C-alpha positions as a Markdown table, in Angstrom:
| # | Residue | x | y | z |
|---|---|---|---|---|
| 1 | Unk | 0.0 | 0.0 | 0.0 |
| 2 | Unk | 1.4 | 3.4 | -1.0 |
| 3 | Unk | 1.9 | 5.7 | 2.0 |
| 4 | Unk | 0.0 | 9.0 | 1.8 |
| 5 | Unk | 1.9 | 11.9 | 0.4 |
| 6 | Unk | 3.2 | 14.4 | 2.9 |
| 7 | Unk | 3.8 | 17.9 | 1.7 |
| 8 | Unk | 6.8 | 19.6 | 3.4 |
| 9 | Unk | 5.4 | 23.0 | 2.5 |
| 10 | Unk | 2.1 | 22.2 | 4.1 |
| 11 | Unk | 3.8 | 20.8 | 7.2 |
| 12 | Unk | 5.9 | 23.9 | 7.5 |
| 13 | Unk | 2.8 | 26.1 | 7.2 |
| 14 | Unk | 1.0 | 24.1 | 9.8 |
| 15 | Unk | 4.0 | 24.4 | 12.2 |
| 16 | Unk | 4.1 | 28.2 | 11.7 |
| 17 | Unk | 0.4 | 28.5 | 12.3 |
| 18 | Unk | 0.7 | 26.5 | 15.5 |
| 19 | Unk | 3.6 | 28.6 | 16.7 |
| 20 | Unk | 1.5 | 31.8 | 16.2 |
| 21 | Unk | -1.4 | 30.3 | 18.0 |
| 22 | Unk | 0.6 | 29.1 | 21.0 |
| 23 | Unk | 2.5 | 32.4 | 21.2 |
| 24 | Unk | -0.9 | 34.3 | 21.2 |
| 25 | Unk | -2.4 | 31.9 | 23.7 |
| 26 | Unk | 0.5 | 32.2 | 26.1 |
| 27 | Unk | 0.2 | 36.0 | 26.0 |
| 28 | Unk | -3.6 | 36.0 | 26.6 |
| 29 | Unk | -3.4 | 33.3 | 29.3 |
| 30 | Unk | -0.8 | 35.4 | 31.1 |
| 31 | Unk | -2.9 | 38.5 | 30.8 |
| 32 | Unk | -6.4 | 37.2 | 31.5 |
| 33 | Unk | -6.0 | 33.9 | 33.3 |
| 34 | Unk | -7.4 | 30.5 | 32.3 |
| 35 | Unk | -11.0 | 31.2 | 32.9 |
| 36 | Unk | -10.8 | 34.7 | 31.2 |
| 37 | Unk | -9.2 | 33.4 | 28.0 |
| 38 | Unk | -11.5 | 32.8 | 25.0 |
| 39 | Unk | -10.5 | 30.8 | 21.9 |
| 40 | Unk | -11.8 | 33.7 | 19.8 |
| 41 | Unk | -9.4 | 36.1 | 21.5 |
| 42 | Unk | -6.5 | 33.7 | 20.7 |
| 43 | Unk | -7.7 | 33.5 | 17.1 |
| 44 | Unk | -7.8 | 37.3 | 16.8 |
| 45 | Unk | -4.3 | 37.8 | 18.2 |
| 46 | Unk | -2.8 | 35.0 | 16.2 |
| 47 | Unk | -4.4 | 36.3 | 13.0 |
| 48 | Unk | -6.2 | 33.0 | 12.2 |
| 49 | Unk | -9.7 | 31.7 | 12.2 |
| 50 | Unk | -11.5 | 30.4 | 15.2 |
| 51 | Unk | -11.8 | 27.1 | 13.5 |
| 52 | Unk | -8.1 | 26.9 | 13.0 |
| 53 | Unk | -7.6 | 27.5 | 16.8 |
| 54 | Unk | -10.1 | 24.7 | 17.6 |
| 55 | Unk | -8.2 | 22.3 | 15.3 |
| 56 | Unk | -5.1 | 22.9 | 17.4 |
| 57 | Unk | -6.9 | 21.7 | 20.5 |
| 58 | Unk | -9.3 | 22.7 | 23.2 |
| 59 | Unk | -8.3 | 25.4 | 25.7 |
| 60 | Unk | -6.8 | 23.0 | 28.2 |
| 61 | Unk | -4.6 | 21.4 | 25.6 |
| 62 | Unk | -3.4 | 24.8 | 24.3 |
| 63 | Unk | -2.5 | 25.9 | 27.8 |
| 64 | Unk | -0.4 | 22.8 | 28.5 |
| 65 | Unk | 1.2 | 23.1 | 25.1 |
| 66 | Unk | 2.0 | 26.8 | 25.8 |
| 67 | Unk | 3.6 | 25.8 | 29.1 |
| 68 | Unk | 5.6 | 22.9 | 27.7 |
| 69 | Unk | 6.9 | 25.1 | 24.8 |
| 70 | Unk | 7.7 | 28.0 | 27.0 |
| 71 | Unk | 9.6 | 25.9 | 29.6 |
| 72 | Unk | 11.3 | 23.3 | 27.4 |
| 73 | Unk | 11.8 | 25.5 | 24.3 |
| 74 | Unk | 9.7 | 23.1 | 22.2 |
| 75 | Unk | 6.8 | 20.8 | 22.5 |
| 76 | Unk | 7.6 | 17.2 | 23.5 |
| 77 | Unk | 6.9 | 14.4 | 25.9 |
| 78 | Unk | 8.7 | 13.0 | 28.9 |
| 79 | Unk | 11.3 | 14.3 | 31.4 |
| 80 | Unk | 13.7 | 17.0 | 30.3 |
| 81 | Unk | 16.7 | 14.8 | 30.8 |
| 82 | Unk | 15.4 | 12.7 | 27.9 |
| 83 | Unk | 15.0 | 15.7 | 25.7 |
| 84 | Unk | 17.1 | 18.5 | 24.3 |
| 85 | Unk | 18.3 | 19.8 | 27.6 |
| 86 | Unk | 19.8 | 16.4 | 28.6 |
| 87 | Unk | 21.7 | 16.2 | 25.3 |
| 88 | Unk | 23.1 | 19.7 | 25.6 |
| 89 | Unk | 24.3 | 19.2 | 29.2 |
| 90 | Unk | 25.7 | 15.7 | 28.7 |
| 91 | Unk | 29.2 | 16.7 | 27.4 |
| 92 | Unk | 29.7 | 19.6 | 29.9 |
| 93 | Unk | 31.9 | 19.1 | 33.0 |
| 94 | Unk | 32.3 | 20.8 | 36.4 |
| 95 | Unk | 31.3 | 24.4 | 36.8 |
| 96 | Unk | 30.6 | 24.8 | 33.1 |
| 97 | Unk | 27.8 | 22.2 | 33.4 |
| 98 | Unk | 26.4 | 23.7 | 36.6 |
| 99 | Unk | 26.3 | 27.2 | 35.2 |
| 100 | Unk | 24.7 | 26.0 | 32.0 |
| 101 | Unk | 22.1 | 24.0 | 33.8 |
| 102 | Unk | 21.1 | 26.7 | 36.3 |
| 103 | Unk | 21.3 | 29.4 | 33.6 |
| 104 | Unk | 18.8 | 27.3 | 31.6 |
| 105 | Unk | 16.5 | 27.0 | 34.6 |
| 106 | Unk | 16.6 | 30.7 | 35.2 |
| 107 | Unk | 15.6 | 31.5 | 31.6 |
| 108 | Unk | 12.9 | 28.8 | 31.6 |
| 109 | Unk | 11.4 | 30.2 | 34.8 |
| 110 | Unk | 11.4 | 33.7 | 33.2 |
| 111 | Unk | 9.4 | 32.3 | 30.3 |
| 112 | Unk | 6.8 | 30.4 | 32.4 |
| 113 | Unk | 6.4 | 32.7 | 35.4 |
| 114 | Unk | 3.1 | 34.0 | 34.3 |
| 115 | Unk | 1.9 | 30.7 | 32.8 |
| 116 | Unk | 2.6 | 28.4 | 35.8 |
| 117 | Unk | -0.2 | 30.0 | 38.0 |
| 118 | Unk | -2.6 | 29.6 | 35.1 |
| 119 | Unk | -1.8 | 25.8 | 34.9 |
| 120 | Unk | -2.5 | 25.5 | 38.7 |
| 121 | Unk | -5.8 | 27.5 | 38.2 |
| 122 | Unk | -6.9 | 25.3 | 35.3 |
| 123 | Unk | -6.1 | 22.1 | 37.2 |
| 124 | Unk | -8.5 | 23.0 | 39.9 |
| 125 | Unk | -11.4 | 23.3 | 37.4 |
| 126 | Unk | -10.4 | 20.8 | 34.6 |
| 127 | Unk | -9.8 | 17.1 | 35.2 |
| 128 | Unk | -7.8 | 16.8 | 32.0 |
| 129 | Unk | -5.4 | 19.6 | 33.1 |
| 130 | Unk | -5.2 | 18.0 | 36.6 |
| 131 | Unk | -4.2 | 14.7 | 35.1 |
| 132 | Unk | -1.6 | 16.3 | 32.9 |
| 133 | Unk | -0.3 | 18.3 | 35.8 |
| 134 | Unk | 0.2 | 15.1 | 37.8 |
| 135 | Unk | 2.3 | 13.7 | 34.9 |
| 136 | Unk | 4.3 | 17.0 | 34.7 |
| 137 | Unk | 5.0 | 16.8 | 38.4 |
| 138 | Unk | 6.1 | 13.1 | 38.1 |
| 139 | Unk | 8.4 | 14.2 | 35.2 |
| 140 | Unk | 9.8 | 17.0 | 37.4 |
| 141 | Unk | 10.5 | 14.6 | 40.3 |
| 142 | Unk | 12.4 | 12.4 | 37.8 |
| 143 | Unk | 14.3 | 15.4 | 36.5 |
| 144 | Unk | 15.3 | 16.5 | 40.0 |
| 145 | Unk | 16.6 | 13.1 | 40.9 |
| 146 | Unk | 18.4 | 12.8 | 37.6 |
| 147 | Unk | 20.0 | 16.2 | 38.2 |
| 148 | Unk | 21.4 | 15.1 | 41.6 |
| 149 | Unk | 22.7 | 11.9 | 40.0 |
| 150 | Unk | 24.4 | 13.9 | 37.2 |
| 151 | Unk | 25.9 | 16.3 | 39.7 |
| 152 | Unk | 27.4 | 13.3 | 41.6 |
| 153 | Unk | 28.7 | 11.7 | 38.4 |
| 154 | Unk | 30.4 | 14.9 | 37.3 |
| 155 | Unk | 32.0 | 15.4 | 40.7 |
| 156 | Unk | 29.9 | 18.4 | 41.7 |
| 157 | Unk | 27.8 | 17.0 | 44.6 |
| 158 | Unk | 29.7 | 15.9 | 47.7 |
| 159 | Unk | 26.7 | 15.8 | 50.1 |
| 160 | Unk | 26.2 | 12.6 | 52.1 |
| 161 | Unk | 22.5 | 13.2 | 52.4 |
| 162 | Unk | 20.1 | 10.9 | 50.5 |
| 163 | Unk | 19.5 | 11.8 | 46.8 |
| 164 | Unk | 15.7 | 12.0 | 47.3 |
| 165 | Unk | 16.1 | 14.6 | 50.1 |
| 166 | Unk | 18.5 | 16.6 | 47.9 |
| 167 | Unk | 16.2 | 16.4 | 44.9 |
| 168 | Unk | 13.2 | 17.7 | 46.9 |
| 169 | Unk | 15.3 | 20.7 | 48.2 |
| 170 | Unk | 16.7 | 21.3 | 44.7 |
| 171 | Unk | 13.1 | 21.3 | 43.3 |
| 172 | Unk | 12.1 | 23.9 | 45.9 |
| 173 | Unk | 15.1 | 26.2 | 45.1 |
| 174 | Unk | 14.6 | 26.2 | 41.3 |
| 175 | Unk | 10.8 | 26.5 | 41.4 |
| 176 | Unk | 8.9 | 29.1 | 39.3 |
| 177 | Unk | 7.5 | 30.4 | 42.5 |
| 178 | Unk | 11.0 | 31.4 | 43.7 |
| 179 | Unk | 11.5 | 33.3 | 40.4 |
| 180 | Unk | 8.2 | 35.1 | 40.9 |
| 181 | Unk | 9.0 | 36.2 | 44.4 |
| 182 | Unk | 12.6 | 37.3 | 43.7 |
| 183 | Unk | 12.3 | 38.8 | 40.2 |
| 184 | Unk | 8.7 | 39.8 | 39.6 |
| 185 | Unk | 7.8 | 40.8 | 43.2 |
| 186 | Unk | 11.1 | 41.9 | 44.6 |
| 187 | Unk | 12.5 | 43.5 | 41.4 |
| 188 | Unk | 15.7 | 41.4 | 41.1 |
| 189 | Unk | 17.4 | 41.3 | 37.7 |
| 190 | Unk | 17.6 | 37.9 | 35.9 |
| 191 | Unk | 21.4 | 38.2 | 36.4 |
| 192 | Unk | 21.0 | 38.6 | 40.2 |
| 193 | Unk | 18.5 | 35.7 | 40.2 |
| 194 | Unk | 20.9 | 33.4 | 38.3 |
| 195 | Unk | 23.8 | 34.3 | 40.6 |
| 196 | Unk | 21.6 | 33.5 | 43.6 |
| 197 | Unk | 20.6 | 30.1 | 42.2 |
| 198 | Unk | 24.3 | 29.2 | 41.8 |
| 199 | Unk | 25.1 | 30.3 | 45.3 |
| 200 | Unk | 22.1 | 28.5 | 46.8 |
| 201 | Unk | 22.6 | 25.2 | 45.0 |
| 202 | Unk | 26.3 | 25.1 | 45.7 |
| 203 | Unk | 25.7 | 25.8 | 49.4 |
| 204 | Unk | 22.6 | 23.8 | 50.1 |
| 205 | Unk | 22.8 | 20.9 | 47.6 |
| 206 | Unk | 26.4 | 20.3 | 46.6 |
| 207 | Unk | 28.5 | 20.9 | 49.7 |
| 208 | Unk | 29.3 | 18.1 | 52.1 |
């Protein structure tokens, strides 16, 4: 059986349309919240039809796609250590790896700071979002443990405390909520926040 023809041009156009929709959705979710965001408003800002927005998913799916794209840099499935971030960090050693990793976290938190509360808001009202959030949190726990393992393997982590305990503390330190409090509410620059992350992780996670 002959496989169906796939047009590279059509695929590229669809990818560009989805990018515009997700960028518009991220802006409006951030401005108006989950309950205050209408698909028609997303369509208007993206410059596409309402039907095109609907074809890209219901509101809950759009919110989760926006968050994943903003945090990870692209849409995908599974923990970050199995995606582009893991591949980029793998060849790095010592402080270069630590600074790359925490710099990436700082930039990711800057991108999702206004979306993360919308995901929490939506999860309280939408069972599909709540289920997806559970999976996101499971992926996050995996990533935190993987980070501690990687830090040990690269000779960065000298703590004798259990990895699970360190992973929980690490998750707390690099959370979007911390970025919100320090940068958005307290007025820190992203550079000051990044430097604080480095100091905090070195002192609280890596030292013996």
